[in-house]
BAKOLMI-555163 format. One line per field, with one value per atom (N, C-alpha, C, O): residue number from 1; atom name; x, y, z. Coordinates in pm, 1 decimal, always signed. Example, Ala and Ser with C-alpha at 12.3 -4.5 7.8 and 13.67 -1.06 7.14 Angstrom:
! BAKOLMI-555163
num: 1 | 1 | 1 | 1 | 2 | 2 | 2 | 2
atome: N | CA | C | O | N | CA | C | O
X: +1319.0 | +1230.0 | +1320.0 | +1423.6 | +1285.0 | +1367.0 | +1290.0 | +1340.9
Y: -569.0 | -450.0 | -330.0 | -331.9 | -225.0 | -106.0 | +3.0 | +113.8
Z: +780.0 | +780.0 | +780.0 | +846.5 | +708.0 | +714.0 | +787.0 | +803.9
This chain:
! BAKOLMI-555163
num: 1 | 1 | 1 | 1 | 2 | 2 | 2 | 2 | 3 | 3 | 3 | 3 | 4 | 4 | 4 | 4 | 5 | 5 | 5 | 5 | 6 | 6 | 6 | 6 | 7 | 7 | 7 | 7 | 8 | 8 | 8 | 8 | 9 | 9 | 9 | 9 | 10 | 10 | 10 | 10 | 11 | 11 | 11 | 11 | 12 | 12 | 12 | 12 | 13 | 13 | 13 | 13 | 14 | 14 | 14 | 14 | 15 | 15 | 15 | 15 | 16 | 16 | 16 | 16 | 17 | 17 | 17 | 17 | 18 | 18 | 18 | 18 | 19 | 19 | 19 | 19 | 20 | 20 | 20 | 20 | 21 | 21 | 21 | 21 | 22 | 22 | 22 | 22 | 23 | 23 | 23 | 23 | 24 | 24 | 24 | 24 | 25 | 25 | 25 | 25 | 26 | 26 | 26 | 26 | 27 | 27 | 27 | 27 | 28 | 28 | 28 | 28 | 29 | 29 | 29 | 29 | 30 | 30 | 30 | 30 | 31 | 31 | 31 | 31 | 32 | 32 | 32 | 32 | 33 | 33 | 33 | 33 | 34 | 34 | 34 | 34 | 35 | 35 | 35 | 35 | 36 | 36 | 36 | 36 | 37 | 37 | 37 | 37 | 38 | 38 | 38 | 38 | 39 | 39 | 39 | 39 | 40 | 40 | 40 | 40 | 41 | 41 | 41 | 41 | 42 | 42 | 42 | 42 | 43 | 43 | 43 | 43 | 44 | 44 | 44 | 44 | 45 | 45 | 45 | 45 | 46 | 46 | 46 | 46 | 47 | 47 | 47 | 47 | 48 | 48 | 48 | 48 | 49 | 49 | 49 | 49 | 50 | 50 | 50 | 50 | 51 | 51 | 51 | 51 | 52 | 52 | 52 | 52 | 53 | 53 | 53 | 53 | 54 | 54 | 54 | 54 | 55 | 55 | 55 | 55 | 56 | 56 | 56 | 56 | 57 | 57 | 57 | 57 | 58 | 58 | 58 | 58 | 59 | 59 | 59 | 59 | 60 | 60 | 60 | 60 | 61 | 61 | 61 | 61 | 62 | 62 | 62 | 62 | 63 | 63 | 63 | 63 | 64 | 64 | 64 | 64 | 65 | 65 | 65 | 65 | 66 | 66 | 66 | 66 | 67 | 67 | 67 | 67 | 68 | 68 | 68 | 68 | 69 | 69 | 69 | 69 | 70 | 70 | 70 | 70 | 71 | 71 | 71 | 71 | 72 | 72 | 72 | 72 | 73 | 73 | 73 | 73 | 74 | 74 | 74 | 74 | 75 | 75 | 75 | 75 | 76 | 76 | 76 | 76 | 77 | 77 | 77 | 77 | 78 | 78 | 78 | 78 | 79 | 79 | 79 | 79 | 80 | 80 | 80 | 80 | 81 | 81 | 81 | 81 | 82 | 82 | 82 | 82 | 83 | 83 | 83 | 83 | 84 | 84 | 84 | 84 | 85 | 85 | 85 | 85 | 86 | 86 | 86 | 86 | 87 | 87 | 87 | 87 | 88 | 88 | 88 | 88 | 89 | 89 | 89 | 89 | 90 | 90 | 90 | 90 | 91 | 91 | 91 | 91 | 92 | 92 | 92 | 92 | 93 | 93 | 93 | 93 | 94 | 94 | 94 | 94 | 95 | 95 | 95 | 95 | 96 | 96 | 96 | 96 | 97 | 97 | 97 | 97 | 98 | 98 | 98 | 98 | 99 | 99 | 99 | 99 | 100 | 100 | 100 | 100 | 101 | 101 | 101 | 101 | 102 | 102 | 102 | 102 | 103 | 103 | 103 | 103 | 104 | 104 | 104 | 104
atome: N | CA | C | O | N | CA | C | O | N | CA | C | O | N | CA | C | O | N | CA | C | O | N | CA | C | O | N | CA | C | O | N | CA | C | O | N | CA | C | O | N | CA | C | O | N | CA | C | O | N | CA | C | O | N | CA | C | O | N | CA | C | O | N | CA | C | O | N | CA | C | O | N | CA | C | O | N | CA | C | O | N | CA | C | O | N | CA | C | O | N | CA | C | O | N | CA | C | O | N | CA | C | O | N | CA | C | O | N | CA | C | O | N | CA | C | O | N | CA | C | O | N | CA | C | O | N | CA | C | O | N | CA | C | O | N | CA | C | O | N | CA | C | O | N | CA | C | O | N | CA | C | O | N | CA | C | O | N | CA | C | O | N | CA | C | O | N | CA | C | O | N | CA | C | O | N | CA | C | O | N | CA | C | O | N | CA | C | O | N | CA | C | O | N | CA | C | O | N | CA | C | O | N | CA | C | O | N | CA | C | O | N | CA | C | O | N | CA | C | O | N | CA | C | O | N | CA | C | O | N | CA | C | O | N | CA | C | O | N | CA | C | O | N | CA | C | O | N | CA | C | O | N | CA | C | O | N | CA | C | O | N | CA | C | O | N | CA | C | O | N | CA | C | O | N | CA | C | O | N | CA | C | O | N | CA | C | O | N | CA | C | O | N | CA | C | O | N | CA | C | O | N | CA | C | O | N | CA | C | O | N | CA | C | O | N | CA | C | O | N | CA | C | O | N | CA | C | O | N | CA | C | O | N | CA | C | O | N | CA | C | O | N | CA | C | O | N | CA | C | O | N | CA | C | O | N | CA | C | O | N | CA | C | O | N | CA | C | O | N | CA | C | O | N | CA | C | O | N | CA | C | O | N | CA | C | O | N | CA | C | O | N | CA | C | O | N | CA | C | O | N | CA | C | O | N | CA | C | O | N | CA | C | O | N | CA | C | O | N | CA | C | O | N | CA | C | O | N | CA | C | O | N | CA | C | O | N | CA | C | O | N | CA | C | O | N | CA | C | O | N | CA | C | O | N | CA | C | O | N | CA | C | O | N | CA | C | O
X: +44.8 | +175.1 | +161.7 | +241.0 | +61.6 | +36.7 | +2.9 | +57.4 | -86.9 | -128.8 | -11.2 | +6.7 | +68.9 | +185.5 | +284.0 | +337.8 | +307.3 | +399.6 | +349.4 | +425.8 | +222.2 | +166.7 | +157.1 | +172.9 | +131.5 | +129.8 | +269.0 | +282.1 | +372.1 | +509.2 | +565.6 | +650.9 | +517.8 | +563.6 | +441.5 | +406.2 | +376.0 | +248.4 | +256.2 | +153.2 | +373.8 | +385.5 | +404.2 | +425.0 | +397.3 | +406.8 | +279.2 | +169.4 | +292.4 | +174.1 | +121.4 | +193.4 | -3.5 | -61.6 | +12.5 | +32.3 | +52.9 | +127.1 | +258.7 | +294.2 | +330.1 | +457.6 | +436.4 | +514.3 | +332.2 | +304.4 | +272.9 | +317.5 | +196.5 | +165.0 | +292.0 | +311.4 | +378.3 | +503.1 | +596.1 | +652.4 | +612.4 | +705.8 | +657.6 | +736.9 | +528.0 | +474.9 | +432.7 | +394.5 | +439.0 | +393.1 | +247.7 | +211.6 | +165.6 | +23.0 | -39.0 | -19.0 | -114.2 | -158.9 | -279.7 | -338.8 | -317.3 | -433.4 | -397.8 | -282.6 | -497.7 | -474.7 | -450.4 | -473.7 | -403.5 | -379.1 | -510.6 | -515.4 | -617.0 | -748.0 | -795.4 | -851.7 | -774.1 | -810.1 | -726.7 | -777.7 | -600.2 | -513.2 | -563.2 | -563.1 | -605.9 | -660.3 | -785.3 | -801.8 | -872.6 | -993.5 | -956.3 | -1017.9 | -856.6 | -811.1 | -756.2 | -784.7 | -678.6 | -624.6 | -737.3 | -734.4 | -835.4 | -948.6 | -1029.4 | -1071.6 | -1051.0 | -1123.5 | -1045.3 | -1104.3 | -914.4 | -829.5 | -822.5 | -752.1 | -894.5 | -897.2 | -794.3 | -782.7 | -719.1 | -618.5 | -675.2 | -702.9 | -692.1 | -746.9 | -636.3 | -539.8 | -651.4 | -553.3 | -594.0 | -699.9 | -510.0 | -537.8 | -424.6 | -314.9 | -452.8 | -346.1 | -275.2 | -339.9 | -144.3 | -66.8 | -85.4 | -89.2 | -96.9 | -112.4 | +16.8 | +126.4 | +2.4 | +118.9 | +139.1 | +52.7 | +252.8 | +282.8 | +358.7 | +437.6 | +334.0 | +404.5 | +552.6 | +587.7 | +637.6 | +781.1 | +839.7 | +961.6 | +753.5 | +800.0 | +826.8 | +735.4 | +951.8 | +989.6 | +970.3 | +949.3 | +976.7 | +950.1 | +1037.1 | +987.7 | +1164.5 | +1252.3 | +1211.2 | +1196.4 | +1192.1 | +1144.2 | +1003.7 | +971.4 | +921.2 | +787.1 | +795.9 | +724.3 | +884.0 | +902.1 | +952.9 | +911.1 | +1042.1 | +1094.5 | +983.6 | +977.7 | +895.9 | +785.4 | +688.3 | +644.9 | +655.1 | +563.8 | +627.5 | +560.6 | +756.5 | +826.7 | +825.7 | +803.1 | +850.2 | +847.8 | +708.9 | +695.3 | +606.0 | +468.5 | +432.4 | +371.8 | +469.3 | +437.8 | +513.8 | +461.5 | +636.7 | +718.6 | +657.9 | +663.3 | +600.7 | +545.9 | +395.6 | +336.1 | +335.0 | +191.1 | +152.3 | +48.5 | +233.3 | +199.8 | +245.4 | +229.7 | +301.2 | +346.9 | +227.7 | +115.9 | +252.5 | +143.8 | +116.3 | +187.9 | +12.6 | -28.8 | +73.9 | +85.5 | +147.6 | +250.3 | +359.3 | +412.8 | +391.8 | +492.2 | +441.7 | +513.6 | +317.9 | +265.8 | +245.0 | +244.1 | +228.2 | +212.3 | +344.9 | +345.1 | +457.0 | +588.4 | +637.6 | +744.8 | +561.2 | +600.8 | +565.4 | +455.3 | +658.9 | +636.9 | +608.4 | +685.4 | +498.2 | +462.2 | +490.9 | +477.5 | +530.0 | +553.1 | +504.5 | +505.4 | +462.4 | +421.6 | +540.1 | +634.7 | +532.2 | +641.7 | +587.1 | +480.2 | +657.0 | +616.4 | +732.2 | +846.1 | +703.2 | +805.4 | +780.0 | +668.4 | +882.6 | +874.3 | +958.6 | +1072.6 | +901.5 | +973.9 | +977.3 | +882.3 | +1086.3 | +1097.6 | +1066.7 | +1066.8 | +1040.2 | +1006.0 | +859.7 | +790.4 | +814.5 | +675.4 | +648.1 | +719.9 | +546.3 | +513.4 | +367.2 | +311.9 | +305.9 | +167.0 | +154.4 | +252.2 | +34.5 | +12.0 | +70.2 | +72.5 | +116.3 | +172.4 | +61.1 | -11.7 | +47.7 | -57.6 | -0.3 | +118.1 | -85.4 | -42.4 | -158.3 | -273.9 | -127.0 | -227.4 | -225.4 | -123.1 | -337.6 | -348.4 | -490.7 | -584.3 | -506.6 | -643.0 | -708.5 | -639.8 | -838.5 | -910.2 | -867.5 | -833.1 | -870.7 | -840.9 | -701.0 | -681.1 | -605.1 | -467.1 | -372.9 | -253.9 | -423.9 | -344.4 | -230.0 | -136.3 | -232.0 | -119.2 | -34.6 | +58.8 | -65.6 | +14.3 | +146.4 | +154.7 | +247.6 | +379.7 | +382.2 | +484.5
Y: +2832.5 | +2819.1 | +2765.1 | +2681.7 | +2813.4 | +2768.2 | +2619.5 | +2543.8 | +2578.2 | +2437.7 | +2349.8 | +2241.8 | +2393.2 | +2314.9 | +2293.5 | +2184.0 | +2396.9 | +2384.9 | +2280.8 | +2195.2 | +2288.0 | +2196.5 | +2054.7 | +1958.5 | +2039.7 | +1905.5 | +1842.3 | +1722.4 | +1922.5 | +1870.8 | +1854.4 | +1768.9 | +1936.3 | +1929.6 | +1926.7 | +2029.1 | +1810.6 | +1804.5 | +1837.6 | +1867.7 | +1833.1 | +1864.8 | +2014.5 | +2056.3 | +2094.8 | +2239.6 | +2293.1 | +2250.4 | +2384.9 | +2446.7 | +2554.7 | +2601.6 | +2594.3 | +2700.0 | +2831.4 | +2908.0 | +2857.4 | +2980.4 | +2983.4 | +3084.9 | +2871.8 | +2864.7 | +2874.2 | +2939.6 | +2810.0 | +2813.6 | +2955.6 | +2997.4 | +3029.6 | +3169.3 | +3252.8 | +3336.3 | +3230.7 | +3307.7 | +3277.6 | +3369.4 | +3149.5 | +3109.6 | +3154.2 | +3201.0 | +3139.8 | +3171.7 | +3317.1 | +3359.3 | +3394.5 | +3534.4 | +3542.1 | +3628.4 | +3451.9 | +3448.2 | +3582.3 | +3628.7 | +3645.9 | +3783.3 | +3798.1 | +3905.9 | +3693.9 | +3703.7 | +3645.8 | +3611.4 | +3636.0 | +3587.8 | +3436.9 | +3366.5 | +3389.9 | +3246.7 | +3170.8 | +3062.8 | +3226.1 | +3159.0 | +3145.3 | +3041.9 | +3245.8 | +3237.3 | +3130.4 | +3056.6 | +3121.8 | +3018.0 | +2879.7 | +2788.0 | +2863.6 | +2735.0 | +2698.1 | +2582.9 | +2795.1 | +2769.0 | +2732.2 | +2643.9 | +2799.0 | +2771.3 | +2628.3 | +2557.3 | +2587.2 | +2450.8 | +2348.4 | +2244.0 | +2378.6 | +2287.1 | +2274.7 | +2164.8 | +2385.7 | +2382.9 | +2307.3 | +2255.1 | +2300.8 | +2228.3 | +2079.4 | +2004.8 | +2035.8 | +1894.4 | +1852.7 | +1734.3 | +1948.2 | +1917.2 | +1952.8 | +2069.4 | +1854.0 | +1874.3 | +1859.5 | +1786.0 | +1928.9 | +1921.9 | +1810.1 | +1816.5 | +1708.1 | +1591.8 | +1571.3 | +1624.8 | +1493.7 | +1446.3 | +1335.0 | +1242.9 | +1342.4 | +1243.2 | +1104.6 | +1089.3 | +1004.4 | +865.8 | +818.8 | +851.8 | +742.1 | +685.7 | +544.8 | +458.5 | +522.9 | +391.3 | +308.4 | +361.1 | +181.0 | +90.7 | +88.0 | +83.1 | +91.2 | +89.4 | -50.7 | -67.5 | -150.0 | -287.0 | -348.1 | -364.5 | -381.2 | -445.4 | -596.3 | -644.4 | -671.5 | -816.0 | -891.3 | -981.7 | -856.7 | -930.4 | -913.9 | -1014.5 | -791.0 | -777.7 | -835.5 | -885.3 | -829.0 | -885.7 | -1035.8 | -1088.9 | -1103.9 | -1248.2 | -1277.5 | -1375.3 | -1193.7 | -1212.9 | -1196.1 | -1271.7 | -1097.9 | -1076.3 | -1194.3 | -1240.9 | -1241.5 | -1355.6 | -1479.2 | -1554.7 | -1499.9 | -1613.6 | -1608.1 | -1709.5 | -1489.9 | -1472.3 | -1502.6 | -1570.8 | -1451.4 | -1473.8 | -1621.4 | -1674.1 | -1688.2 | -1830.9 | -1913.6 | -2011.5 | -1873.3 | -1944.7 | -1935.8 | -2031.8 | -1821.0 | -1800.3 | -1826.3 | -1811.0 | -1864.9 | -1889.8 | -2009.1 | -2006.7 | -2111.0 | -2234.5 | -2234.4 | -2334.8 | -2123.9 | -2118.2 | -2129.5 | -2091.0 | -2181.8 | -2200.6 | -2071.8 | -1972.5 | -2076.1 | -1958.5 | -1919.7 | -1802.1 | -2016.3 | -1986.7 | -1897.4 | -1810.0 | -1919.4 | -1835.6 | -1692.2 | -1597.6 | -1676.1 | -1541.1 | -1466.1 | -1343.0 | -1537.9 | -1469.2 | -1410.0 | -1324.3 | -1453.8 | -1401.6 | -1290.5 | -1234.1 | -1259.6 | -1156.7 | -1019.1 | -998.3 | -926.4 | -789.8 | -703.3 | -702.8 | -630.7 | -540.7 | -397.8 | -363.4 | -316.3 | -175.4 | -90.2 | -133.0 | +30.1 | +125.3 | +214.8 | +226.5 | +276.2 | +360.1 | +498.5 | +510.9 | +601.4 | +737.8 | +810.2 | +802.3 | +880.2 | +952.5 | +1102.0 | +1149.4 | +1175.0 | +1319.8 | +1380.9 | +1340.3 | +1478.2 | +1543.6 | +1693.3 | +1751.0 | +1754.4 | +1898.7 | +1971.4 | +2094.4 | +1895.8 | +1957.0 | +1929.3 | +1860.5 | +1982.6 | +1965.5 | +1818.0 | +1754.2 | +1764.4 | +1624.5 | +1606.1 | +1497.0 | +1711.7 | +1703.1 | +1631.6 | +1581.0 | +1628.3 | +1560.4 | +1641.5 | +1764.5 | +1571.8 | +1634.5 | +1644.8 | +1548.3 | +1760.6 | +1783.6 | +1768.9 | +1793.8 | +1728.1 | +1708.2 | +1742.4 | +1713.6 | +1803.8 | +1831.7 | +1718.2 | +1693.2 | +1649.6 | +1538.5 | +1530.9 | +1577.7 | +1470.7 | +1443.7 | +1338.4 | +1266.2 | +1329.8 | +1230.1 | +1089.0 | +1060.1 | +1001.6 | +858.6 | +830.4 | +731.5 | +914.5 | +890.1 | +888.6 | +916.2 | +856.9 | +871.6 | +773.1 | +801.1 | +659.2 | +566.4 | +565.6 | +486.2 | +651.4 | +659.5 | +728.2 | +815.0 | +689.1 | +750.7 | +887.0 | +955.4
Z: -1059.3 | -998.0 | -854.5 | -810.9 | -783.4 | -646.9 | -645.1 | -564.8 | -733.6 | -740.2 | -780.9 | -724.4 | -877.1 | -920.3 | -805.5 | -789.2 | -726.9 | -614.1 | -514.6 | -470.0 | -480.1 | -380.4 | -436.0 | -360.8 | -565.7 | -625.7 | -621.2 | -596.8 | -644.7 | -644.2 | -503.2 | -479.4 | -410.8 | -271.1 | -179.8 | -121.4 | -166.3 | -94.4 | +54.3 | +114.7 | +115.3 | +257.4 | +281.9 | +395.8 | +177.1 | +188.8 | +252.6 | +216.8 | +345.5 | +405.6 | +312.5 | +224.3 | +331.7 | +249.2 | +271.0 | +176.7 | +393.5 | +424.4 | +347.2 | +287.3 | +349.3 | +277.6 | +126.7 | +57.4 | +75.3 | -68.6 | -114.5 | -221.3 | -35.1 | -68.3 | -68.8 | -157.2 | +29.5 | +39.0 | -78.2 | -137.9 | -111.3 | -217.1 | -354.8 | -436.6 | -380.3 | -513.7 | -528.7 | -637.9 | -420.5 | -420.9 | -467.2 | -547.2 | -416.7 | -449.7 | -411.3 | -299.1 | -502.3 | -478.7 | -385.9 | -380.0 | -314.5 | -225.6 | -88.7 | -62.2 | -3.6 | +132.8 | +135.6 | +37.3 | +249.8 | +268.9 | +258.4 | +199.4 | +314.9 | +309.4 | +164.9 | +128.7 | +82.7 | -59.2 | -128.2 | -212.5 | -93.5 | -150.1 | -110.3 | -192.5 | +14.5 | +59.1 | -20.5 | -60.6 | -43.1 | -123.3 | -266.1 | -326.0 | -320.2 | -456.9 | -467.1 | -563.5 | -368.7 | -367.3 | -355.3 | -420.4 | -272.6 | -254.6 | -384.0 | -420.1 | -453.4 | -581.1 | -687.4 | -782.1 | -673.2 | -768.1 | -736.2 | -804.2 | -633.6 | -598.9 | -496.2 | -464.7 | -443.4 | -341.4 | -205.0 | -176.9 | -122.2 | +11.3 | +114.5 | +93.9 | +223.7 | +331.5 | +426.4 | +488.9 | +437.0 | +520.5 | +620.1 | +603.7 | +722.4 | +810.4 | +735.3 | +685.4 | +726.8 | +651.6 | +712.2 | +834.3 | +626.2 | +671.1 | +736.2 | +690.9 | +842.1 | +909.3 | +857.2 | +872.4 | +796.4 | +741.0 | +843.7 | +922.1 | +842.0 | +932.4 | +895.4 | +777.5 | +994.9 | +972.2 | +987.3 | +989.7 | +997.5 | +1015.9 | +878.6 | +797.7 | +853.9 | +728.4 | +742.3 | +853.7 | +634.5 | +643.3 | +743.6 | +811.1 | +755.1 | +846.5 | +993.2 | +1062.7 | +1043.2 | +1181.2 | +1200.7 | +1308.6 | +1097.6 | +1107.7 | +1133.4 | +1218.3 | +1060.1 | +1079.9 | +1220.9 | +1282.9 | +1271.3 | +1406.8 | +1510.4 | +1607.3 | +1490.8 | +1584.1 | +1583.7 | +1689.1 | +1464.2 | +1453.8 | +1516.8 | +1587.5 | +1491.3 | +1550.6 | +1702.4 | +1768.6 | +1757.6 | +1903.0 | +1958.5 | +2060.1 | +1891.0 | +1937.2 | +1932.2 | +2025.5 | +1823.8 | +1811.7 | +1915.4 | +1968.6 | +1943.0 | +2041.2 | +2181.8 | +2258.6 | +2214.0 | +2347.7 | +2356.0 | +2462.7 | +2246.6 | +2244.0 | +2330.7 | +2396.9 | +2330.7 | +2401.5 | +2547.4 | +2616.8 | +2594.4 | +2734.2 | +2829.0 | +2794.8 | +2946.4 | +3042.6 | +3121.1 | +3107.8 | +3201.6 | +3277.1 | +3383.4 | +3418.0 | +3435.0 | +3535.1 | +3475.4 | +3543.8 | +3348.5 | +3281.9 | +3269.1 | +3301.3 | +3222.1 | +3201.0 | +3332.0 | +3332.6 | +3443.2 | +3571.9 | +3620.0 | +3708.4 | +3563.6 | +3602.4 | +3508.8 | +3530.8 | +3406.1 | +3309.6 | +3365.2 | +3416.3 | +3354.8 | +3400.9 | +3278.7 | +3182.7 | +3283.0 | +3174.3 | +3217.4 | +3334.8 | +3123.1 | +3154.3 | +3038.5 | +2923.0 | +3071.1 | +2969.3 | +2937.4 | +3015.2 | +2823.2 | +2777.4 | +2748.0 | +2688.2 | +2788.0 | +2760.9 | +2694.2 | +2740.4 | +2586.2 | +2512.0 | +2528.9 | +2507.6 | +2566.6 | +2578.4 | +2467.5 | +2444.7 | +2399.5 | +2291.0 | +2316.3 | +2369.3 | +2278.2 | +2293.5 | +2163.6 | +2159.3 | +2057.7 | +1929.8 | +1897.7 | +1972.6 | +1787.7 | +1745.3 | +1719.2 | +1642.3 | +1782.0 | +1761.4 | +1721.5 | +1735.2 | +1672.8 | +1630.2 | +1497.1 | +1442.2 | +1447.5 | +1320.5 | +1205.2 | +1208.8 | +1105.0 | +985.5 | +882.9 | +859.8 | +821.6 | +723.4 | +583.2 | +560.5 | +489.3 | +351.6 | +258.7 | +289.6 | +144.9 | +42.3 | -58.3 | -122.0 | -72.9 | -167.4 | -219.7 | -154.9 | -339.6 | -387.3 | -298.8 | -226.7 | -304.1 | -224.3 | -260.9 | -375.5 | -160.5 | -175.6 | -229.2 | -299.8 | -197.3 | -240.3 | -120.4 | -135.7 | -1.1 | +120.6 | +133.9 | +208.7 | +65.5 | +74.4 | -52.7 | -64.1 | -146.6 | -269.7 | -240.0 | -153.0 | -311.9 | -293.1 | -355.7 | -350.7
């Protein structure tokens, strides 16, 4: 039951899976059980959010400015960006079999 839950909902944590399934042992035992079943806890893969249309726009912009002279680039102002979040922004964990990180 524990393995079925995690297979169907891979972003479920071991703590949550133990609570939902009423697994009769500790969380660490549940983690070992999941690992023996071939489900490993990995950091979820980050997929690119660039769809074909914005990708074409980016390439077009780059090609348009590729031939600009050095005088143009000396007038460009660069800035860094910093994002502050008040919520959890750490890595997201997922239970998946090996070599399946980009599978849906």
